[in-house]
C-alpha positions in Angstrom: -26.5 23.3 3.3 -29.1 22.3 5.5 -29.3 18.7 4.2 -25.6 18.1 4.9 -25.9 19.3 8.6 -28.6 17.0 9.0 -26.5 14.3 7.6 -23.8 14.9 9.5 -25.9 15.1 12.8 -27.4 11.8 12.2 -23.8 10.2 11.4 -22.3 11.8 14.6 -25.2 10.4 16.7 -25.1 7.0 15.4 -21.0 7.2 16.0 -21.7 8.5 19.6 -24.5 6.1 20.5 -23.7 3.2 18.7 -19.8 3.0 18.7 -19.1 5.4 21.4 -17.1 7.9 19.6 -17.0 11.5 21.2 -16.4 13.0 17.9 -15.0 11.7 14.4 -12.5 13.1 12.6 -13.1 15.5 9.3 -11.6 12.7 7.0 -13.8 10.1 8.6 -17.1 12.4 8.2 -16.1 13.1 4.7 -15.8 9.5 3.6 -19.0 8.5 5.2 -20.9 11.2 3.6 -19.3 10.3 0.1 -20.5 6.9 0.7 -23.9 7.5 1.9 -24.2 9.9 -1.3 -23.7 6.9 -3.2 -20.2 7.1 -4.6 -17.4 4.5 -4.6 -14.9 6.1 -2.3 -11.0 5.7 -2.0 -9.7 6.8 1.5 -6.0 6.9 2.2 -5.1 7.8 5.8 -2.8 6.7 8.7 -3.4 3.3 10.3 -4.6 4.4 13.7 -6.9 6.9 12.2 -10.4 4.9 12.6 -10.7 3.5 9.5 -13.0 0.7 10.4 -15.3 3.3 11.9 -15.9 4.6 8.6 -17.2 1.4 7.2 -19.0 0.2 10.3 -20.9 3.6 10.5 -21.7 3.6 6.9 -23.0 0.1 7.0 -25.6 0.9 9.6 -27.3 3.5 6.9 -27.0 1.2 4.0 -29.5 -1.5 4.1 -28.0 -4.9 2.9 -25.2 -7.0 4.1 -21.4 -5.8 4.1 -18.5 -7.8 2.8 -15.0 -6.9 4.4 -12.2 -8.1 2.6 -9.2 -8.3 4.8 -5.8 -9.9 4.0 -5.0 -11.4 7.4 -6.8 -13.9 9.7 -5.7 -11.9 12.9 -7.1 -8.8 11.3 -10.5 -10.4 10.8 -10.7 -11.7 14.1 -10.1 -8.7 15.8 -12.6 -6.7 13.9 -15.2 -9.2 14.7 -14.3 -9.4 18.4 -14.6 -5.4 18.5 -17.9 -5.7 17.0 -19.1 -8.6 19.1 -18.1 -6.5 22.2 -20.1 -3.4 21.4 -23.2 -5.7 20.2 -24.1 -3.1 17.5 -24.5 -5.6 14.6 -23.9 -9.3 13.9 -20.7 -10.2 12.3 -18.7 -13.5 11.1 -15.6 -14.5 9.6 -15.1 -16.9 6.8 -11.3 -18.4 6.8 -9.5 -21.5 6.9 -9.7 -21.8 10.7 -13.2 -22.2 11.2 -15.2 -25.3 11.2 -18.0 -26.5 8.8 -20.3 -25.9 11.6 -19.1 -22.5 11.8 -19.1 -21.9 8.1 -22.9 -23.3 7.9 -23.9 -20.9 11.1 -22.4 -17.8 9.1 -24.2 -18.3 6.1 -27.4 -19.3 7.6 -27.2 -16.1 9.4 -26.4 -14.3 6.2 -29.2 -15.8 4.1 -31.7 -14.8 7.0 -30.7 -11.1 7.1 -29.1 -11.4 10.7 -25.8 -10.8 9.5 -24.3 -7.3 8.9 -20.5 -7.9 8.5 -18.9 -10.8 6.6 -15.1 -10.8 6.9 -13.1 -12.8 4.7 -9.6 -13.3 2.8 -9.6 -12.5 -0.8 -9.1 -16.2 -1.8 -12.3 -17.3 -0.4 -13.9 -15.9 -3.6 -12.4 -18.8 -5.5 -14.7 -21.0 -3.5 -18.1 -21.5 -5.3 -20.3 -22.2 -2.2 -18.9 -18.5 -0.9 -19.6 -16.7 -4.2 -23.0 -18.6 -4.5 -24.0 -17.5 -1.3 -23.0 -13.9 -1.7 -24.8 -13.9 -4.8 -28.0 -14.8 -3.2 -27.3 -12.3 -0.3 -26.7 -9.3 -2.4 -24.2 -7.5 -0.5 -24.9 -3.8 -0.5 -21.3 -2.5 0.6 -18.0 -4.0 -0.2 -15.1 -2.9 1.9 -11.5 -3.4 0.7 -9.1 -3.1 3.5 -5.4 -2.9 2.9 -6.4 -1.9 -0.4 -2.7 -1.2 -1.6 -2.4 -5.0 -2.1 -4.4 -4.5 -5.4 -1.6 -2.9 -7.2 1.8 -3.7 -8.2 2.6 -0.3 -7.5 1.7 -0.8 -3.8 4.4 -2.6 -1.5 2.7 -5.8 -0.6 0.9 -6.6 -3.9 -1.2 -10.0 -3.8 -2.4 -11.5 -7.1 -5.9 -12.5 -5.0 -6.4 -8.8 -4.3 -5.9 -8.0 -8.0 -8.8 -10.4 -9.1 -11.3 -8.3 -6.6 -12.7 -6.4 -9.6 -14.0 -9.3 -11.2 -15.7 -10.4 -7.9 -17.3 -6.8 -7.5 -18.7 -7.2 -11.0 -20.2 -10.4 -10.3 -21.7 -9.3 -7.4 -23.6 -6.4 -9.4 -21.1 -3.8 -8.2 -22.2 -2.9 -4.4 -21.1 0.4 -3.2 -17.1 -0.1 -2.7 -15.1 1.6 0.0 -11.3 0.9 -0.3 -9.2 1.7 2.5 -5.2 2.0 3.1 -2.5 3.9 5.2 -0.3 4.8 2.2 -0.9 5.2 -1.6 0.8 7.7 -3.9 -0.9 9.2 -6.8 0.0 6.5 -9.1 -1.4 3.9 -6.7 -4.4 5.5 -6.2 -5.3 5.5 -9.7 -4.5 2.0 -10.3 -6.4 1.0 -7.3 -9.6 2.9 -8.6 -9.0 1.4 -12.1 -8.7 -2.4 -10.9 -11.6 -2.0 -8.5 -13.8 -0.8 -11.1 -15.0 2.2 -8.9 -17.6 4.3 -10.5 -17.8 8.0 -10.2 -14.9 7.5 -7.5 -14.2 9.9 -4.7 -10.6 9.9 -3.2 -9.9 11.3 0.0 -6.3 11.9 1.5 -6.0 12.9 4.9 -4.3 12.8 8.1 -0.7 12.0 6.4 1.1 14.3 8.5 2.7 12.2 11.8 4.3 15.5 13.5 5.6 13.5 16.4 7.6 11.6 14.3 11.4 13.0 13.9 12.6 12.4 10.3 16.3 12.2 9.8 19.0 10.5 7.4 22.3 9.7 8.4 24.9 9.0 5.9 27.3 6.0 6.2 30.0 5.6 3.5 30.6 1.9 4.7 28.9 -0.7 6.1 31.0 -1.1 9.1 30.0 2.6 9.8 26.3 1.6 9.5 26.9 -1.1 11.9 28.5 1.1 14.4 25.7 3.8 13.8 23.1 1.5 14.3 24.5 0.0 17.5 25.0 3.3 19.1 21.5 4.6 18.3 19.6 1.2 19.3 21.4 1.4 22.5 20.7 4.9 23.3 17.0 5.4 21.9 14.1 4.3 24.0 12.3 0.8 23.1 10.6 -1.1 21.4 11.8 -0.4 17.9 12.0 -1.8 14.8 15.2 -2.1 12.2 14.2 -2.8 8.7 16.8 -4.4 6.2 16.4 -5.8 2.5 17.1 -9.3 2.8 16.5 -12.3 5.2 20.7 -12.7 5.5 20.9 -9.1 6.7 17.8 -9.8 9.3 19.6 -12.7 10.9 23.1 -10.7 10.8 22.0 -7.6 12.2 19.6 -9.2 15.0 22.8 -11.3 16.0 25.0 -8.2 15.8 22.6 -6.3 18.3 22.5 -9.4 20.4 26.2 -9.2 20.9 26.0 -5.6 21.8 23.3 -6.7 24.9 20.3 -5.7 23.0 17.3 -7.8 23.1 16.5 -8.3 19.2 15.0 -11.1 17.2 15.1 -11.4 13.3 11.7 -11.7 11.4 11.3 -12.7 7.8 9.3 -14.7 5.2 12.2 -17.6 5.3 11.1 -18.5 9.0 8.5 -21.2 9.8 5.2 -19.8 10.5 4.9 -20.8 14.4 8.5 -19.2 14.6 7.1 -15.8 13.1 4.2 -15.8 15.4 6.1 -16.6 18.6 8.8 -13.7 17.7 5.9 -11.3 16.8 3.9 -12.2 20.0 6.9 -11.5 22.2 7.7 -8.2 20.4 4.1 -7.0 21.1 4.0 -8.3 24.6 7.6 -6.9 25.6 8.6 -3.1 25.7 12.3 -3.6 25.9 12.8 -5.6 22.3 13.8 -4.8 19.0 12.8 -6.6 16.1 14.9 -6.9 12.9 12.9 -7.3 9.9 12.3 -7.7 6.2 9.3 -5.9 4.8 7.3 -9.4 5.7 6.9 -7.6 9.3 4.1 -4.9 9.7 0.7 -5.7 8.2 -1.6 -6.2 11.1 1.0 -5.1 13.6 -0.7 -2.5 15.8 2.1 -1.8 18.8 1.3 1.7 19.8 4.4 2.6 21.7 7.0 2.0 19.2 9.6 4.5 19.9 11.7 4.2 16.7 11.9 2.9 13.1 15.4 2.5 11.7 16.0 1.5 8.2 19.3 -0.3 8.0 18.8 -0.6 4.3 16.9 1.8 1.8 13.2 0.9 1.3 12.7 0.1 -2.7 9.9 3.2 -2.6 8.7 6.0 -0.6 5.3 4.0 -0.5 7.0 1.3 1.6 9.2 3.7 3.4 6.2 6.0 4.9 4.3 2.7 5.4 7.1 1.5 7.6 7.8 4.5 9.5 4.4 5.2 10.4 4.4 2.0 12.7 6.3 4.2 15.0 4.8 6.6 17.6 1.0 5.6 17.2 0.3 6.4 20.6 1.0 10.5 19.8 4.4 10.3 21.8 7.6 11.4 20.3 9.3 8.8 18.1 12.2 8.5 15.8 12.5 7.6 11.9 16.0 7.1 11.0 17.5 6.0 7.4 21.2 4.6 7.4 22.1 5.7 4.1 24.9 4.1 1.8 24.6 5.3 -1.9 25.8 1.9 -3.1 22.7 0.4 -1.7 20.8 2.3 -4.3 22.5 0.3 -7.0 21.3 -3.0 -5.3 17.7 -1.6 -5.1 17.8 -0.3 -8.5 19.0 -4.2 -9.6 16.2 -5.7 -7.4 13.6 -3.5 -8.9 15.0 -4.3 -12.7 13.9 -7.9 -12.2 11.0 -9.7 -13.7 11.8 -9.3 -17.5 9.2 -11.1 -19.6 10.3 -12.6 -22.7 7.9 -12.4 -25.9 8.0 -16.2 -27.0 7.0 -17.0 -23.3 4.2 -14.7 -23.3 2.9 -15.5 -26.5 2.8 -19.1 -25.7 1.0 -18.3 -22.5 -1.6 -16.4 -24.3 -2.1 -19.4 -26.9 -2.5 -21.9 -24.2 -5.2 -20.2 -22.6 -6.8 -19.4 -25.7 -6.8 -23.0 -27.2 -8.3 -24.1 -23.6 -11.8 -22.6 -24.7 -12.5 -21.8 -21.1 -11.6 -21.0 -17.5 -7.7 -22.1 -16.8 -6.2 -22.4 -13.3 -2.9 -20.3 -13.0 -1.6 -23.3 -11.0 -2.0 -25.7 -13.8 -0.3 -23.1 -16.3 2.7 -23.1 -13.9 2.8 -26.8 -14.0 2.7 -26.9 -17.5 5.3 -24.2 -18.5 9.0 -23.5 -17.2 7.8 -19.9 -16.0 7.7 -19.7 -12.1 4.3 -18.8 -10.1 5.5 -15.0 -9.8 6.4 -14.8 -13.4 2.9 -16.4 -14.5 1.1 -14.1 -12.2 3.1 -11.2 -13.7 2.4 -12.3 -17.2 -1.5 -12.9 -16.6 -1.7 -9.6 -15.2 -0.1 -8.0 -18.3 -2.2 -9.9 -20.7 -5.3 -8.7 -18.8 -4.1 -5.1 -19.1 -3.3 -5.6 -22.8 -7.3 -7.0 -23.0 -6.1 -10.3 -23.8 -7.8 -12.2 -20.9 -9.9 -11.5 -17.8 -9.8 -13.1 -14.4 -13.0 -14.7 -13.0 -13.9 -14.4 -9.1 -12.9 -18.1 -9.0 -9.2 -17.2 -9.5 -9.2 -18.6 -12.9 -8.2 -16.8 -16.1 -10.1 -17.0 -19.6 -9.3 -15.6 -23.0 -11.3 -13.0 -24.8 -12.5 -13.5 -27.9 -11.6 -12.0 -31.1 -8.2 -11.0 -29.8 -4.8 -10.9 -31.8 -2.9 -12.9 -29.1 0.6 -12.0 -30.7 0.0 -8.3 -30.7 -1.6 -8.8 -27.0 1.8 -10.5 -26.0 3.8 -7.5 -27.5 2.1 -4.8 -25.7 2.2 -7.0 -22.5 5.9 -7.2 -23.0 6.1 -3.5 -23.7 4.0 -2.6 -20.5 6.0 -4.7 -18.3 9.1 -3.2 -19.5 7.4 0.2 -18.6 6.5 -1.2 -15.5 10.3 -2.2 -14.6 11.5 1.3 -15.6 9.0 3.1 -13.3 9.8 0.7 -10.5 13.5 1.6 -10.7 12.5 5.3 -11.1 10.9 4.9 -7.5 14.1 3.8 -6.3 15.5 7.2 -7.5 12.5 9.2 -5.7 14.0 7.2 -2.6 17.5 8.1 -3.3 16.2 11.7 -3.7 14.7 11.7 -0.2 17.7 10.5 1.2 19.8 13.4 -0.3 17.3 16.1 -0.4 18.2 19.6 1.5 14.6 20.3 1.7 12.1 19.8 4.8 11.6 15.9 4.6 8.1 16.0 6.0 7.5 18.4 3.3 9.0 15.9 0.7 6.5 13.1 1.8 3.8 15.0 2.2 4.2 16.3 -1.4 4.6 13.0 -2.5 1.4 11.8 -1.4 -0.7 14.8 -2.6 -0.8 16.6 0.8 0.7 20.0 1.0 2.7 21.4 4.0 3.1 25.4 3.3 6.0 25.8 5.8 9.0 23.6 6.9 8.1 21.2 9.8 10.9 22.0 12.0 11.3 18.6 13.3 13.6 16.9 10.8 17.3 17.0 10.5 17.4 19.2 7.6 15.2 21.7 9.5 17.2 21.6 12.4 20.6 22.0 10.5 19.3 25.0 9.0 19.7 23.9 5.1 16.3 24.3 4.3 16.1 27.8 4.0 19.3 27.8 2.2 17.5 25.3 -0.2 14.6 27.4 -0.7 16.4 30.4 -2.0 18.0 28.1 -4.5 14.7 26.6 -5.5 13.1 30.1 -5.8 15.5 31.1 -9.0 14.5 27.8 -10.9 11.2 27.6 -13.0 10.1 24.7 -11.4 10.9 23.7 -7.9 12.7 20.4 -7.1 10.3 17.6 -6.1 7.2 19.4 -7.3 4.6 18.0 -9.7 4.7 19.0 -13.3 2.6 17.9 -16.6 4.1 17.7 -19.7 2.3 17.7 -23.1 3.3 14.2 -24.1 4.8 12.3 -21.2 2.0 13.3 -18.6 2.6 13.9 -15.2 5.7 13.4 -13.3 8.3 14.9 -10.8 11.0 17.3 -10.8 14.0 15.3 -9.3 17.1 17.6 -10.3 19.0 20.0 -12.4 22.0 19.1 -14.1 23.8 22.1 -16.1 21.5 23.0 -18.9 18.8 20.3 -18.2 15.9 19.6 -15.9 15.5 16.1 -14.9 11.9 14.9 -14.7 10.6 11.5 -13.5 7.4 10.8 -15.5 4.8 8.0 -14.3 4.4 6.5 -17.5 7.5 7.5 -19.5 10.2 7.1 -16.7 12.9 9.5 -16.3 13.7 12.3 -18.9 16.0 15.1 -19.4 14.7 18.2 -21.1 16.9 21.3 -21.8 15.8 23.9 -19.2 15.4 26.9 -21.6 13.7 25.2 -24.4 11.1 23.8 -21.7 10.8 27.6 -20.7 10.4 29.2 -24.0 7.9 26.6 -25.3 5.9 26.2 -22.3 6.1 22.4 -22.4 5.6 21.9 -18.8 2.6 23.3 -16.1 2.7 23.0 -12.1 0.1 20.6 -11.0 
């Protein structure tokens, strides 16, 4: 116990004297302690909770340079600027915007030991010079920011992130700190696995955002949704964000709002980079605007006074939904999160989630092509040589990797593993992809369940992410309507409460979705949705509460 107090005292002193923090949050201290004890650590906490402070403070206690992987150039620049301002330790960035002279200067300081923090995007590891310089410098701490990008279960999967595990191995496995704002237990497990985190500690903290009012408004027709949206946006304080599912909807809804005297812009990946940049900068600078966006908008956006986030279309998962509503009220002031729910929209989302079917003959052909190459193969070459899209090539390579047929190199290339039955691996890859599609559709069902639940919405969200809320929040539409107590009385008569987590002997962990006549419907993380006879489950004790 004495050692723990001494460690915390020193951590707090460094935080105060070097970074100007009067105090650290309990979650920050816990993660730093795990790192300093030698554990790879995954920290899940909301944006604005001080994740940068975690690795910056820890780095000063760990001898050797720190590599920080960040997906956006703007985020990298912000971090370097903030470190330069407080002048605690030298930092530099390696990305496509810097000059050759700046690159040489950064690597020179890294080699001489002057540099503590090196920020770069994951695609930089494909550069031979970058990898060689890092190998020579022997980084002691490897930071993965926006770590949900590692996994396809995350809401912003990036293939370059999926290869970070091989980079970490090549660097001799420095200590890892992975940081993300949202990750369900399934996503947490895959982040740990794909990064090869050893003896990992997982810290989930600070998920509750009590200043955000949660509500769902059911709209049977699209015209009703439009009328409700206009009415809410006109009355609610701004700025605000409206999320939609498609580029077409972004353009249509932005035009609809402008026609109703609301300053609104559409934002999606189909716009030119310069146009997206202008729209984002305008939104950041002005406080009377509304941005209508697909999920292309959000990462790296830290506007503290967003007063509402409205989902015109339902999200494809609670992971994505929570990440998006978390962009409201970061200043701690009251904010609104409203989902406009039309049950027909769920079918569209399920259809989108069902995409990505892999054909066995194509997977076998790709596996054989890589095996025949006898060495590293660039995925771009595979795209050129086949009739498969870049996205499908990436999906197939991930499945073949999971099946043990290939491995990724830090360069981004892929190489076949020796003494592997390629046909058997291809079959396994196709089966895994089918499981993935089933589970992805199941995540849409969880989103529908959230929209239709009579329980406290905040408790539902927190339970999904593994954080318990003992009592109803009192600040969501269900709590205010008085339906939560009624739902609790019904749940008390059931063997397992809806939305609770359970474990089945055969199917593993899952979530109790609903009861239908004599059956209990459970969404299992690996086996998909199953209907089990309730009396049989109880008699045979097939389920245990988690």
